LORORO-747650 format. One record per residue: residue number from 0; residue in three letters; x, y, z of N, C-alpha, C in turn. Coordinates in pm, 1 decimal, padded with zeros to 6 digits, always signed. Layout:
N
+-----+---------+----------+----------+----------+----------+----------+----------+----------+----------+----------+
: num : residuo :     n_c1 :     n_c2 :     n_c3 :    ca_c1 :    ca_c2 :    ca_c3 :     c_c1 :     c_c2 :     c_c3 :
+-----+---------+----------+----------+----------+----------+----------+----------+----------+----------+----------+
: NUM :     ALA :        X :        Y :        Z :        X :        Y :        Z :        X :        Y :        Z :
...
+-----+---------+----------+----------+----------+----------+----------+----------+----------+----------+----------+
***
This chain:
155
+-----+---------+----------+----------+----------+----------+----------+----------+----------+----------+----------+
: num : residuo :     n_c1 :     n_c2 :     n_c3 :    ca_c1 :    ca_c2 :    ca_c3 :     c_c1 :     c_c2 :     c_c3 :
+-----+---------+----------+----------+----------+----------+----------+----------+----------+----------+----------+
:   0 :     MET : +00371.7 : +12961.2 : +01758.0 : +00428.3 : +12941.4 : +01889.3 : +00515.5 : +12815.4 : +01894.1 :
:   1 :     LYS : +00472.0 : +12710.8 : +01821.6 : +00548.5 : +12586.4 : +01819.9 : +00688.5 : +12611.0 : +01763.8 :
:   2 :     HIS : +00699.2 : +12693.2 : +01658.7 : +00830.2 : +12720.2 : +01599.9 : +00922.1 : +12793.5 : +01698.4 :
:   3 :     VAL : +00863.9 : +12881.9 : +01779.4 : +00943.0 : +12954.2 : +01879.2 : +00999.1 : +12855.2 : +01981.9 :
:   4 :     LEU : +00915.0 : +12766.2 : +02030.8 : +00961.6 : +12666.8 : +02127.7 : +01062.5 : +12571.0 : +02065.3 :
:   5 :     ASP : +01044.2 : +12537.5 : +01937.6 : +01140.9 : +12451.3 : +01868.5 : +01276.8 : +12520.0 : +01856.9 :
:   6 :     ARG : +01277.0 : +12651.9 : +01842.6 : +01404.3 : +12724.8 : +01836.0 : +01468.9 : +12735.3 : +01974.8 :
:   7 :     LEU : +01386.3 : +12750.7 : +02076.7 : +01437.1 : +12762.5 : +02213.4 : +01485.1 : +12627.2 : +02266.5 :
:   8 :     LEU : +01407.4 : +12524.1 : +02239.9 : +01438.0 : +12388.9 : +02288.8 : +01429.9 : +12289.6 : +02172.6 :
:   9 :     PRO : +01527.2 : +12291.3 : +02083.6 : +01521.6 : +12199.9 : +01968.3 : +01532.1 : +12053.7 : +02012.1 :
:  10 :     ALA : +01482.2 : +11964.4 : +01929.2 : +01488.5 : +11821.2 : +01959.7 : +01633.8 : +11775.9 : +01975.1 :
:  11 :     GLN : +01723.4 : +11836.9 : +01899.6 : +01866.4 : +11811.2 : +01916.2 : +01942.6 : +11937.6 : +01879.7 :
:  12 :     PHE : +02056.0 : +11956.5 : +01945.9 : +02138.3 : +12073.3 : +01917.8 : +02228.5 : +12043.1 : +01798.5 :
:  13 :     ASP : +02236.5 : +12140.3 : +01708.2 : +02325.8 : +12128.9 : +01593.8 : +02397.6 : +12261.8 : +01575.6 :
:  14 :     ASN : +02471.9 : +12275.6 : +01470.5 : +02549.7 : +12397.1 : +01448.5 : +02479.9 : +12491.8 : +01350.8 :
:  15 :     VAL : +02348.5 : +12476.5 : +01337.0 : +02271.1 : +12563.4 : +01248.3 : +02199.3 : +12667.9 : +01332.6 :
:  16 :     TYR : +02235.7 : +12793.5 : +01309.2 : +02171.0 : +12903.9 : +01380.7 : +02059.1 : +12957.1 : +01292.7 :
:  17 :     ARG : +01938.1 : +12966.3 : +01345.5 : +01821.5 : +13001.2 : +01265.1 : +01763.7 : +13139.7 : +01296.4 :
:  18 :     GLY : +01822.7 : +13208.9 : +01394.7 : +01769.4 : +13338.5 : +01434.8 : +01835.9 : +13453.6 : +01362.1 :
:  19 :     ASN : +01803.6 : +13573.3 : +01406.7 : +01863.2 : +13694.4 : +01351.3 : +02012.8 : +13695.8 : +01383.3 :
:  20 :     ARG : +02093.1 : +13727.1 : +01284.8 : +02239.6 : +13719.8 : +01297.8 : +02295.0 : +13814.9 : +01404.4 :
:  21 :     LEU : +02227.8 : +13926.2 : +01430.6 : +02276.8 : +14020.0 : +01532.0 : +02287.2 : +13951.4 : +01668.8 :
:  22 :     ALA : +02188.1 : +13869.8 : +01702.2 : +02189.9 : +13800.7 : +01831.8 : +02307.2 : +13703.5 : +01839.9 :
:  23 :     LEU : +02346.2 : +13645.9 : +01728.7 : +02462.9 : +13556.9 : +01727.3 : +02591.7 : +13636.9 : +01742.8 :
:  24 :     TRP : +02602.8 : +13748.2 : +01672.5 : +02725.0 : +13829.0 : +01679.1 : +02743.6 : +13893.2 : +01815.7 :
:  25 :     VAL : +02636.0 : +13931.6 : +01881.0 : +02646.0 : +13988.7 : +02015.8 : +02679.4 : +13878.1 : +02117.0 :
:  26 :     PHE : +02639.1 : +13756.3 : +02087.5 : +02667.1 : +13642.5 : +02175.5 : +02817.7 : +13618.8 : +02190.9 :
:  27 :     TYR : +02894.5 : +13642.5 : +02086.5 : +03038.8 : +13617.0 : +02091.2 : +03110.9 : +13703.8 : +02195.4 :
:  28 :     PRO : +03094.7 : +13835.8 : +02194.5 : +03163.9 : +13913.3 : +02298.7 : +03110.3 : +13886.3 : +02439.8 :
:  29 :     ILE : +02981.4 : +13856.1 : +02452.2 : +02926.4 : +13822.3 : +02584.2 : +02991.6 : +13693.1 : +02635.0 :
:  30 :     THR : +03016.3 : +13600.3 : +02545.3 : +03085.3 : +13476.3 : +02582.6 : +03226.3 : +13507.6 : +02630.9 :
:  31 :     ALA : +03298.2 : +13591.2 : +02556.7 : +03435.3 : +13627.8 : +02595.9 : +03436.7 : +13698.9 : +02730.9 :
:  32 :     ILE : +03342.8 : +13788.8 : +02753.2 : +03334.6 : +13861.0 : +02880.4 : +03305.2 : +13763.9 : +02994.9 :
:  33 :     THR : +03215.7 : +13669.5 : +02971.9 : +03182.6 : +13570.6 : +03075.3 : +03306.0 : +13488.4 : +03111.9 :
:  34 :     LEU : +03381.8 : +13447.8 : +03010.9 : +03503.8 : +13370.5 : +03037.2 : +03607.9 : +13455.6 : +03109.9 :
:  35 :     TRP : +03622.6 : +13582.2 : +03071.1 : +03718.2 : +13670.1 : +03139.7 : +03678.4 : +13690.1 : +03285.4 :
:  36 :     ARG : +03550.2 : +13719.3 : +03308.0 : +03503.0 : +13741.7 : +03444.9 : +03529.8 : +13619.0 : +03531.1 :
:  37 :     SER : +03506.7 : +13501.7 : +03475.0 : +03524.2 : +13379.2 : +03553.7 : +03668.3 : +13363.7 : +03600.3 :
:  38 :     GLN : +03762.0 : +13379.6 : +03509.3 : +03902.7 : +13361.2 : +03548.5 : +03945.9 : +13470.3 : +03644.9 :
:  39 :     HIS : +03895.1 : +13591.2 : +03629.6 : +03932.8 : +13698.6 : +03720.8 : +03884.6 : +13667.4 : +03862.2 :
:  40 :     HIS : +03759.6 : +13622.4 : +03873.3 : +03706.5 : +13590.9 : +04006.7 : +03779.9 : +13472.0 : +04069.2 :
:  41 :     MET : +03823.1 : +13377.3 : +03987.7 : +03893.5 : +13261.3 : +04043.2 : +04039.6 : +13291.3 : +04074.7 :
:  42 :     LEU : +04106.1 : +13376.4 : +03995.7 : +04250.8 : +13391.1 : +04006.5 : +04299.4 : +13519.4 : +04074.2 :
:  43 :     ALA : +04220.0 : +13625.0 : +04073.2 : +04264.1 : +13749.5 : +04137.3 : +04279.0 : +13726.4 : +04287.5 :
:  44 :     PRO : +04382.2 : +13784.1 : +04349.3 : +04402.6 : +13763.0 : +04493.6 : +04280.1 : +13797.5 : +04578.2 :
:  45 :     ASP : +04204.3 : +13897.7 : +04535.9 : +04084.1 : +13934.9 : +04611.8 : +03957.1 : +13880.2 : +04546.8 :
:  46 :     GLY : +03972.5 : +13794.6 : +04446.6 : +03857.2 : +13738.8 : +04377.5 : +03777.6 : +13842.9 : +04301.2 :
:  47 :     GLY : +03831.6 : +13962.2 : +04289.6 : +03759.1 : +14072.6 : +04226.8 : +03663.8 : +14142.2 : +04322.9 :
:  48 :     ALA : +03657.1 : +14094.3 : +04446.2 : +03561.4 : +14150.1 : +04542.4 : +03588.9 : +14297.1 : +04571.8 :
:  49 :     GLN : +03716.0 : +14332.3 : +04592.5 : +03749.1 : +14472.0 : +04619.6 : +03792.6 : +14542.7 : +04491.7 :
:  50 :     SER : +03877.2 : +14478.8 : +04411.6 : +03932.6 : +14544.5 : +04293.4 : +03826.5 : +14573.7 : +04187.6 :
:  51 :     LEU : +03723.8 : +14492.4 : +04179.1 : +03616.1 : +14517.6 : +04083.0 : +03486.2 : +14560.0 : +04151.2 :
:  52 :     ALA : +03440.6 : +14479.4 : +04244.6 : +03310.3 : +14504.0 : +04306.8 : +03314.1 : +14612.9 : +04413.3 :
:  53 :     THR : +03430.0 : +14660.8 : +04447.9 : +03452.8 : +14768.3 : +04546.2 : +03399.3 : +14735.4 : +04685.0 :
:  54 :     ILE : +03398.4 : +14607.4 : +04720.3 : +03363.4 : +14568.1 : +04855.8 : +03483.8 : +14601.9 : +04943.9 :
:  55 :     PRO : +03464.1 : +14676.1 : +05051.7 : +03576.9 : +14721.7 : +05134.2 : +03635.3 : +14609.5 : +05221.5 :
:  56 :     LEU : +03701.9 : +14513.7 : +05157.4 : +03755.2 : +14397.5 : +05229.5 : +03849.7 : +14437.0 : +05342.4 :
:  57 :     ASN : +03927.2 : +14543.6 : +05320.8 : +04024.7 : +14583.1 : +05422.9 : +03958.6 : +14637.4 : +05550.3 :
:  58 :     SER : +03828.4 : +14660.8 : +05546.4 : +03759.6 : +14707.1 : +05667.1 : +03694.4 : +14591.8 : +05744.0 :
:  59 :     TYR : +03706.0 : +14469.5 : +05692.9 : +03646.4 : +14352.6 : +05757.3 : +03753.8 : +14271.1 : +05828.0 :
:  60 :     PRO : +03715.1 : +14191.8 : +05926.8 : +03811.3 : +14098.7 : +05987.8 : +03865.2 : +14002.8 : +05880.7 :
:  61 :     ASP : +03986.3 : +13952.8 : +05901.8 : +04051.0 : +13865.4 : +05803.6 : +03963.7 : +13747.1 : +05763.9 :
:  62 :     GLY : +03899.5 : +13685.5 : +05859.5 : +03814.7 : +13569.6 : +05829.4 : +03697.8 : +13605.2 : +05739.3 :
:  63 :     ALA : +03637.2 : +13720.4 : +05764.3 : +03524.7 : +13764.1 : +05680.6 : +03572.5 : +13794.5 : +05539.2 :
:  64 :     SER : +03685.9 : +13863.1 : +05527.4 : +03741.7 : +13892.4 : +05394.9 : +03773.9 : +13764.7 : +05319.8 :
:  65 :     ALA : +03835.5 : +13669.4 : +05388.7 : +03870.6 : +13541.8 : +05324.2 : +03745.6 : +13468.1 : +05276.3 :
:  66 :     THR : +03638.6 : +13474.7 : +05354.2 : +03513.4 : +13409.8 : +05315.2 : +03455.1 : +13474.7 : +05190.1 :
:  67 :     ILE : +03454.9 : +13606.9 : +05186.5 : +03403.2 : +13678.3 : +05069.0 : +03486.4 : +13644.0 : +04945.7 :
:  68 :     ILE : +03618.0 : +13642.2 : +04960.2 : +03706.3 : +13608.8 : +04848.4 : +03678.5 : +13466.4 : +04800.0 :
:  69 :     ALA : +03660.4 : +13373.0 : +04892.3 : +03631.3 : +13234.3 : +04855.3 : +03498.8 : +13223.9 : +04780.3 :
:  70 :     ILE : +03398.4 : +13297.5 : +04826.2 : +03268.0 : +13294.3 : +04759.1 : +03279.9 : +13353.0 : +04618.1 :
:  71 :     PHE : +03355.9 : +13460.0 : +04602.2 : +03377.7 : +13517.0 : +04469.0 : +03448.9 : +13417.2 : +04377.6 :
:  72 :     ALA : +03548.0 : +13345.6 : +04431.6 : +03619.9 : +13246.0 : +04351.5 : +03526.7 : +13131.8 : +04311.4 :
:  73 :     GLN : +03441.7 : +13089.8 : +04402.6 : +03345.4 : +12983.8 : +04370.2 : +03245.8 : +13031.5 : +04265.1 :
:  74 :     TRP : +03204.2 : +13155.6 : +04275.0 : +03116.4 : +13215.0 : +04174.6 : +03188.7 : +13217.2 : +04039.6 :
:  75 :     GLY : +03318.6 : +13243.4 : +04041.5 : +03397.4 : +13240.6 : +03918.7 : +03393.9 : +13104.1 : +03852.4 :
:  76 :     LEU : +03394.8 : +12997.7 : +03932.4 : +03386.3 : +12863.2 : +03875.5 : +03252.1 : +12843.2 : +03805.8 :
:  77 :     ILE : +03145.4 : +12889.4 : +03867.9 : +03012.6 : +12880.7 : +03804.9 : +03013.4 : +12958.0 : +03672.5 :
:  78 :     GLN : +03074.1 : +13077.3 : +03672.8 : +03082.4 : +13157.1 : +03550.3 : +03165.7 : +13085.2 : +03444.8 :
:  79 :     LEU : +03272.1 : +13017.0 : +03486.8 : +03354.9 : +12941.6 : +03392.3 : +03273.4 : +12830.4 : +03327.7 :
:  80 :     LEU : +03195.7 : +12759.1 : +03405.9 : +03112.5 : +12652.7 : +03349.1 : +03011.9 : +12708.6 : +03249.6 :
:  81 :     LEU : +02945.7 : +12818.3 : +03286.5 : +02852.5 : +12882.3 : +03193.8 : +02926.3 : +12930.7 : +03070.0 :
:  82 :     GLY : +03041.5 : +12994.5 : +03088.8 : +03119.4 : +13043.9 : +02975.6 : +03164.7 : +12931.8 : +02883.3 :
:  83 :     MET : +03200.5 : +12817.2 : +02939.3 : +03241.8 : +12703.7 : +02855.9 : +03124.0 : +12649.2 : +02775.3 :
:  84 :     ILE : +03006.6 : +12644.4 : +02835.5 : +02886.6 : +12602.3 : +02760.8 : +02857.6 : +12703.5 : +02650.0 :
:  85 :     MET : +02872.9 : +12832.9 : +02681.1 : +02852.0 : +12936.4 : +02579.5 : +02954.2 : +12922.3 : +02466.4 :
:  86 :     LEU : +03079.7 : +12895.8 : +02502.2 : +03183.8 : +12877.0 : +02400.9 : +03153.9 : +12754.9 : +02314.3 :
:  87 :     LEU : +03109.2 : +12648.1 : +02375.5 : +03071.3 : +12528.8 : +02301.2 : +02959.0 : +12560.4 : +02202.9 :
:  88 :     ALA : +02861.9 : +12637.7 : +02247.9 : +02753.0 : +12678.2 : +02158.8 : +02805.3 : +12765.3 : +02044.7 :
:  89 :     ALA : +02893.4 : +12858.4 : +02076.3 : +02946.8 : +12948.8 : +01973.7 : +03026.6 : +12873.6 : +01867.6 :
:  90 :     LEU : +03095.5 : +12768.5 : +01909.5 : +03183.1 : +12696.3 : +01816.7 : +03118.0 : +12575.3 : +01751.0 :
:  91 :     ARG : +03026.5 : +12509.3 : +01821.0 : +02981.0 : +12379.3 : +01771.8 : +02829.3 : +12360.9 : +01770.2 :
:  92 :     TYR : +02757.2 : +12426.8 : +01859.7 : +02613.1 : +12403.2 : +01873.3 : +02536.9 : +12535.3 : +01874.0 :
:  93 :     LYS : +02540.6 : +12605.8 : +01762.7 : +02479.3 : +12738.7 : +01754.1 : +02328.6 : +12736.5 : +01778.9 :
:  94 :     SER : +02264.9 : +12622.3 : +01761.0 : +02120.8 : +12616.6 : +01788.3 : +02090.5 : +12633.2 : +01937.8 :
:  95 :     MET : +02194.6 : +12628.2 : +02023.3 : +02177.6 : +12651.6 : +02167.7 : +02170.3 : +12800.4 : +02202.5 :
:  96 :     VAL : +02206.8 : +12886.6 : +02110.8 : +02219.0 : +13029.4 : +02141.0 : +02088.9 : +13089.2 : +02196.6 :
:  97 :     PRO : +01971.6 : +13062.1 : +02138.0 : +01849.7 : +13119.2 : +02199.0 : +01830.5 : +13075.4 : +02344.5 :
:  98 :     LEU : +01852.5 : +12947.8 : +02372.7 : +01839.2 : +12899.4 : +02509.9 : +01938.6 : +12968.3 : +02602.6 :
:  99 :     LEU : +02060.2 : +12989.2 : +02556.1 : +02160.0 : +13053.9 : +02640.2 : +02130.1 : +13201.9 : +02659.8 :
: 100 :     TRP : +02067.0 : +13267.8 : +02562.9 : +02021.0 : +13405.5 : +02586.7 : +01916.2 : +13406.1 : +02698.7 :
: 101 :     LEU : +01827.9 : +13304.7 : +02700.0 : +01729.6 : +13295.4 : +02807.8 : +01798.7 : +13271.9 : +02942.1 :
: 102 :     VAL : +01898.5 : +13184.6 : +02945.1 : +01973.2 : +13158.8 : +03067.9 : +02039.0 : +13287.8 : +03117.6 :
: 103 :     LEU : +02101.5 : +13363.2 : +03026.5 : +02165.1 : +13489.4 : +03065.1 : +02062.7 : +13589.7 : +03116.4 :
: 104 :     LEU : +01948.2 : +13596.0 : +03051.5 : +01841.6 : +13686.2 : +03095.7 : +01797.5 : +13651.5 : +03238.1 :
: 105 :     VAL : +01774.6 : +13525.5 : +03265.2 : +01730.0 : +13482.8 : +03398.0 : +01840.9 : +13504.3 : +03501.6 :
: 106 :     GLU : +01965.1 : +13468.7 : +03463.7 : +02076.1 : +13480.5 : +03558.8 : +02100.5 : +13626.2 : +03599.3 :
: 107 :     TRP : +02112.8 : +13715.2 : +03502.2 : +02140.6 : +13856.2 : +03534.3 : +02021.7 : +13923.4 : +03602.0 :
: 108 :     THR : +01899.8 : +13893.7 : +03556.9 : +01781.0 : +13951.5 : +03621.5 : +01768.9 : +13899.3 : +03764.4 :
: 109 :     GLY : +01787.1 : +13770.5 : +03781.4 : +01778.8 : +13710.7 : +03913.9 : +01883.5 : +13765.8 : +04008.8 :
: 110 :     ARG : +02005.6 : +13780.7 : +03959.4 : +02111.5 : +13835.2 : +04044.8 : +02079.2 : +13978.5 : +04085.3 :
: 111 :     GLY : +02025.5 : +14055.7 : +03991.6 : +01986.8 : +14193.4 : +04023.9 : +01876.8 : +14198.0 : +04128.6 :
: 112 :     LEU : +01779.6 : +14108.5 : +04117.2 : +01670.4 : +14104.6 : +04214.6 : +01720.0 : +14058.9 : +04351.1 :
: 113 :     VAL : +01804.7 : +13957.3 : +04352.9 : +01861.3 : +13912.7 : +04480.0 : +01937.9 : +14027.0 : +04545.5 :
: 114 :     GLY : +02011.8 : +14102.8 : +04465.6 : +02087.0 : +14216.3 : +04517.8 : +01998.5 : +14324.4 : +04577.6 :
: 115 :     GLN : +01875.6 : +14334.4 : +04530.4 : +01782.3 : +14431.2 : +04588.2 : +01738.8 : +14388.2 : +04728.2 :
: 116 :     PHE : +01724.3 : +14257.2 : +04748.6 : +01679.2 : +14205.5 : +04877.9 : +01794.1 : +14174.8 : +04972.8 :
: 117 :     LYS : +01910.3 : +14149.4 : +04917.4 : +02029.1 : +14119.3 : +04997.8 : +02143.9 : +14203.9 : +04944.2 :
: 118 :     PRO : +02142.2 : +14333.9 : +04973.8 : +02243.9 : +14422.9 : +04917.4 : +02383.2 : +14394.8 : +04972.8 :
: 119 :     VAL : +02481.2 : +14423.7 : +04889.5 : +02622.3 : +14407.0 : +04925.0 : +02681.0 : +14545.3 : +04948.5 :
: 120 :     GLU : +02755.3 : +14559.4 : +05056.7 : +02820.1 : +14687.1 : +05086.8 : +02934.5 : +14710.4 : +04987.9 :
: 121 :     THR : +02929.6 : +14823.6 : +04919.0 : +03037.0 : +14863.8 : +04827.7 : +03070.1 : +15010.4 : +04853.1 :
: 122 :     ILE : +03191.2 : +15050.8 : +04809.5 : +03228.8 : +15190.6 : +04829.1 : +03206.3 : +15274.3 : +04703.8 :
: 123 :     SER : +03175.4 : +15209.6 : +04592.3 : +03133.8 : +15280.9 : +04471.7 : +03052.6 : +15184.1 : +04385.8 :
: 124 :     THR : +03009.2 : +15230.3 : +04272.4 : +02926.8 : +15146.4 : +04186.4 : +03013.1 : +15040.8 : +04118.2 :
: 125 :     ALA : +02979.6 : +14915.4 : +04142.6 : +03052.5 : +14803.8 : +04083.1 : +03003.9 : +14780.9 : +03940.7 :
: 126 :     PRO : +03091.5 : +14729.5 : +03853.5 : +03048.5 : +14699.2 : +03715.7 : +02929.5 : +14604.5 : +03711.5 :
: 127 :     GLY : +02924.0 : +14510.8 : +03805.5 : +02811.7 : +14417.9 : +03809.2 : +02678.8 : +14486.5 : +03834.6 :
: 128 :     GLN : +02680.9 : +14595.1 : +03914.3 : +02556.9 : +14669.1 : +03939.3 : +02506.2 : +14733.8 : +03811.6 :
: 129 :     ILE : +02598.1 : +14784.6 : +03730.4 : +02559.4 : +14843.6 : +03602.1 : +02511.9 : +14732.7 : +03508.6 :
: 130 :     GLY : +02585.8 : +14620.9 : +03508.7 : +02547.0 : +14506.7 : +03426.8 : +02409.2 : +14454.9 : +03460.9 :
: 131 :     ASN : +02374.1 : +14457.4 : +03589.7 : +02242.0 : +14409.8 : +03631.2 : +02129.5 : +14493.8 : +03571.9 :
: 132 :     LEU : +02160.2 : +14615.8 : +03531.9 : +02060.0 : +14701.9 : +03468.2 : +02061.5 : +14686.4 : +03316.5 :
: 133 :     VAL : +02179.8 : +14670.6 : +03258.6 : +02195.2 : +14671.7 : +03112.9 : +02179.6 : +14532.6 : +03050.4 :
: 134 :     VAL : +02246.5 : +14433.2 : +03107.2 : +02250.5 : +14300.5 : +03044.4 : +02112.0 : +14237.2 : +03031.2 :
: 135 :     PRO : +02022.8 : +14245.5 : +03130.6 : +01890.3 : +14185.9 : +03109.1 : +01815.0 : +14246.2 : +02991.0 :
: 136 :     ILE : +01829.0 : +14375.3 : +02969.6 : +01762.5 : +14439.0 : +02855.6 : +01823.0 : +14387.7 : +02725.3 :
: 137 :     VAL : +01956.2 : +14386.3 : +02719.4 : +02024.8 : +14334.9 : +02600.0 : +01987.5 : +14188.8 : +02578.0 :
: 138 :     ALA : +01989.9 : +14108.4 : +02684.8 : +01959.1 : +13966.2 : +02672.9 : +01815.8 : +13944.3 : +02624.7 :
: 139 :     LEU : +01722.0 : +14025.0 : +02672.1 : +01583.1 : +14011.6 : +02627.8 : +01570.6 : +14043.1 : +02479.0 :
: 140 :     VAL : +01632.1 : +14151.9 : +02437.1 : +01627.3 : +14188.6 : +02294.5 : +01694.5 : +14080.6 : +02209.8 :
: 141 :     MET : +01810.2 : +14031.6 : +02255.4 : +01882.9 : +13928.7 : +02179.8 : +01806.0 : +13797.1 : +02178.0 :
: 142 :     LEU : +01737.0 : +13765.2 : +02287.7 : +01654.4 : +13644.7 : +02290.2 : +01544.1 : +13653.7 : +02185.5 :
: 143 :     VAL : +01476.3 : +13766.2 : +02179.7 : +01370.7 : +13784.7 : +02079.7 : +01429.5 : +13773.0 : +01939.2 :
: 144 :     LEU : +01543.9 : +13838.1 : +01916.1 : +01607.7 : +13830.2 : +01784.1 : +01653.3 : +13688.1 : +01752.1 :
: 145 :     ALA : +01704.1 : +13616.0 : +01851.8 : +01750.6 : +13479.2 : +01829.7 : +01634.8 : +13385.2 : +01795.7 :
: 146 :     LEU : +01517.1 : +13417.8 : +01846.7 : +01399.1 : +13336.6 : +01816.8 : +01330.6 : +13377.6 : +01687.2 :
: 147 :     TRP : +01366.4 : +13494.8 : +01636.9 : +01306.2 : +13549.1 : +01515.0 : +01382.3 : +13494.2 : +01394.9 :
: 148 :     PRO : +01316.4 : +13421.4 : +01307.4 : +01389.2 : +13362.6 : +01194.0 : +01434.6 : +13467.9 : +01093.7 :
: 149 :     GLU : +01554.1 : +13445.4 : +01040.2 : +01601.8 : +13530.2 : +00930.7 : +01508.0 : +13507.1 : +00811.8 :
: 150 :     LYS : +01497.6 : +13605.6 : +00724.8 : +01408.1 : +13593.7 : +00610.0 : +01441.7 : +13474.3 : +00522.2 :
: 151 :     ASN : +01571.8 : +13444.2 : +00507.9 : +01611.8 : +13333.3 : +00422.0 : +01629.1 : +13201.6 : +00498.0 :
: 152 :     SER : +01588.3 : +13199.6 : +00626.4 : +01601.5 : +13079.4 : +00708.6 : +01477.4 : +12993.1 : +00693.2 :
: 153 :     GLU : +01496.4 : +12862.5 : +00713.2 : +01378.6 : +12774.7 : +00709.5 : +01297.1 : +12795.7 : +00834.7 :
: 154 :     ALA : +01167.8 : +12772.3 : +00827.8 : +01077.4 : +12796.4 : +00939.6 : +01078.4 : +12687.4 : +01041.3 :
+-----+---------+----------+----------+----------+----------+----------+----------+----------+----------+----------+
***
């Protein structure tokens, strides 16, 4: 158990990845997707609220639509910060990857649960709704793999 916690929360972050390589390779496209999502939410005229999430902004008063767009853009900034930390881990501090899989697991699971209690009106299934079902499962599997030492890795 101590080795698992040492992999999740090492005494210092370095560029040595000690887990199963699949979890590292899957981490790269998830990082790219996180960075893409962030810029889309910040820069798209509707913040992705209608064009991606299918929230019917045109059926709301202008002030309500503007508020939703602003919240999506602010969420994009949070995603950018997370994506930049993920990019830093991918390029320089690979020992952070297990911890970031845990962060992704908690973030996507938490967002899905919040959405169950505070649903958002949409006109069709948003990609995020599908992601809320798929990403936590992938993140859990990748977290386990990231904590599992490769056969030729030191313990």
